[in-house]
N, C-alpha and C positions, 0 to 999 in steps of 0.2 A: 420169602417166608419158607421155612420146608414145607417140603410137600407129603410129607407123614404124617404133616397136623393140618392141615391143609382143608379149611371148610367153606370154600368160595364156590359159592354157586347152592348150598346147601341152606333149608330152611329148619327151624325150631321151633316147637313150644315149650316154657318152663313154666310150669305151676310152681304158687307161690312164689314169685321171683321177684318182689319187691322191694326185698329184703332178706339178709342171712346170706346162707350158703344156696339159694337160688337167686340173687341176684348175682351173686359171683360168680354163679355158673353159665349166665345167660350175659354175662359181661366176657368172660373169657372166651367163649363162644362166638361173639360178634367179634371179637378180639383176635380169633382168626378165620375171619370170612365169613361165619352164618349171619343169616339173618334171624331175626328172635324176635319170636313174641313174647313180652312180659304179660302177664297174669296172677293174679289174684285177686280178694272180694274187693277194696274199695279201688277204684280207677285213677284218680288222683296221687296215688301211692304209685301205681304202677306206673303213672304218667313221670314222676317225678325218679322214678327207676329209668325209664326210658332216657328222658334230658341226662343225668349222667351215664348213661352208657353210650350215647351216641354222641356226647359232647367226648368225651376217652377215647374213642375210637377214631373220632375224625369224618364219620361219615351217619345215615340215616338207616342204621343197621336194625336197631330196635322199635319196634310199636307195639302199642298196651290196649290190653284187651280184658275187662272184668271176667271174673268167673265163681263161682261160689260152687267147690267142688262138692257140695252135696245136694248139688243140683242136679240132674240129670241131664236136664234141658240147658243149661247154661254152658256147661261141659259139651255138651255137642253145637251150643255155639262158636265156641270158642274155635273149636274143630273148623268150624264153617268161615270163620274169621281169616285162620288160617292158611286157610286152602285160595281163602277168594283174595288176600290178600300177597300172598306168595305163590301161588299154585300148587304149590305141594306141604307134605312135611315131612322131612327125610327123618328132623330129629326131635325125639318123645321123651322129655324129662320130668319125670312124676315126681315132683318134690313139696307140695304142698302137702300138709298134715297138721291132725288136733292130737293135742292131751288135756282134756278138761279138768284132769284129775291128778293130783300131787299125796299121792300116801297108800299105805294098805290095800290091797283090794277087796277085803272084807267091807268095806265101807264105801265103798264104789256105788254107784246106782245103777240102774239100768239103762237109763237114757246118757249117762256118758259113759259108761261100757258100750252100747250101741253106735255112741254118735266117733267114738276111737275105730271102732271095726269098721265102720261105713268111711269115713273119712282117710283113711289108712290102708285103706285093704279095697273096698267096694269100689271106691270113689277110682283108684287106680284101673282097678279092670273096666271100668267103664270108659274111660277113655280111650286107654288102650285098642280096647275093641272101635274106638269108633277111628283112630287115625290110623291102625293100623292095615285093616283090606286095601288102603291105596300104597301101601309101602310094599304089600304081599305082589300085588299087581303090577308093581316097578320090579321086583326081585333085588327090593335095596332100603335098609334105614335098621335105624339104631334106637331104643328103647331102654330109658337107664331109671331105676326106679331108686331114689334114696329111701332106703331102710337104715341100721342103727347096729350099733355092736349089743344096742340093748335087744338084736333079736337072738343073738348069742347067748344069754345070760340071764340069771335071774334077777329084780330088784323089788325092793321092801316097800318103793314110794313109785317106783311108775311099771310096773306088772302087766296092765292090760296095752299101757304102748309096746310094751317091748312085743308081748306077743302079735301084736299088729305087724310089729316089725320085723320078727321073725316068719308071719305068712308072707308080709312081700317078697323075700326071699327067695319062697318055696311060692309065691306067683313068677317070679322071675327064670328058674329053672323052669317051670313047665311051660312057660309058654317061649323059651326058647327051644326046648325041644318041639315046641308045635310049629315054629315059625321058621325055624331054622333049614328047613329043606328047602325056604323059599326066600332064602336072603335072606334075613332080617333078623338082626343077634337083637337078645334082652340080658340087658346083665344087673347088678343089684350094687350102690354102693351104699358102705357102712362103715358112717362115720364115729368118730367115738366125741367125748365133752368136748364141742363148740362152742367161743362164745358169739352167742346170737340170742335175739331176743325172746324165742320158743324155748331154750335152756337156760334162759336165767334165773327160775327156780332152781336147777341143780350150781353153775359157778355162780352162784352172789350168795349161796352159802358157805360157809368157811369153810364147815366139819364138813360137806359132801365133795368141793373144790379139794384139800385136805387128799383126802383119800382118793379119790380120782386121780389127783397127780401123785400121789404116793405110791402108785402101784404102777405108772406107767413109766416107759424108759425113756422119755424123753422129760418128765416131769414138770410138763405144763399141758395147760389145755388148748386145743387148736382151735385156727382162723378159718372165716370162710371160704378163704379163696384159697388154702389148703386143700380143701376136697372140688376145688374146682378142675385142677387140671385132669384128676381121672375123668370126670365126664367128655375134656375135653380128645381125651385119648379114647374114649367109647366108642366116641361120635366120629371120628376120623378115620383115613385111611390105618395108622395105625396098632389100632384095635378090630382090625376087620377079622381076624380071626380069633375075637376072643365071645363068646357068649355064654350063656345059663351059669356065671361065676356071680361070687356075693365079694366085693373087694375093699377088708378094712382096712380105715385110715383113722389109726388113732394114738398114735405118739407111742405104739406099742404097747398100748393099756391089757391089750387080753392075753397077752401071751407071759405074763407075771404074775 
């Protein structure tokens, strides 16, 4: 394996990794040598993803730990589990997110808006604050926040979600400035429309799918595995001089 992307001896937490982009990232981190904690709300789904990943990489690289990102106590238990299991957390991927409302912002309820902000911004802040201190002590670590191209533009149907994803990019920039002098890097990945269960309301709608693909260079939506490679880069020696950045992976949708 090329050493530039070698993650042997590294340990990672990937939230929301029982399916979709999170599972693809956990799989590729494991494939490149890392040990990975797969986490989502349901333990059974995590265990299924772990079995799939371990079978694919041919070793016991992944373990399961359920956690609800809206619970500070469960997030702390997740970090504690990773520390106890692997001895450290070198890589943290904040992928889990919520979007309980689809429609114009004039119709969103307070509880829905608060849930989006809580799960997509505050929960990322929480788990980073839990995992970062030991990274800073060691002088090494990579934190990746999965944002979205939605944070770069407006939407008539997922406006609150886009607001949260714009905040995630700023969270990455600000923490990069704070953590950089002590060797910890923080970046964001901004996927375009990807074929996941989370985005199903978008890509199963023919009008939205056509509008999204017609405006992109590649004229198609993405697949989860097409996001995972950037996470490997950011976690590996190849990304050692990269911090505070937001990487758009959208098939060229934002340039047209």
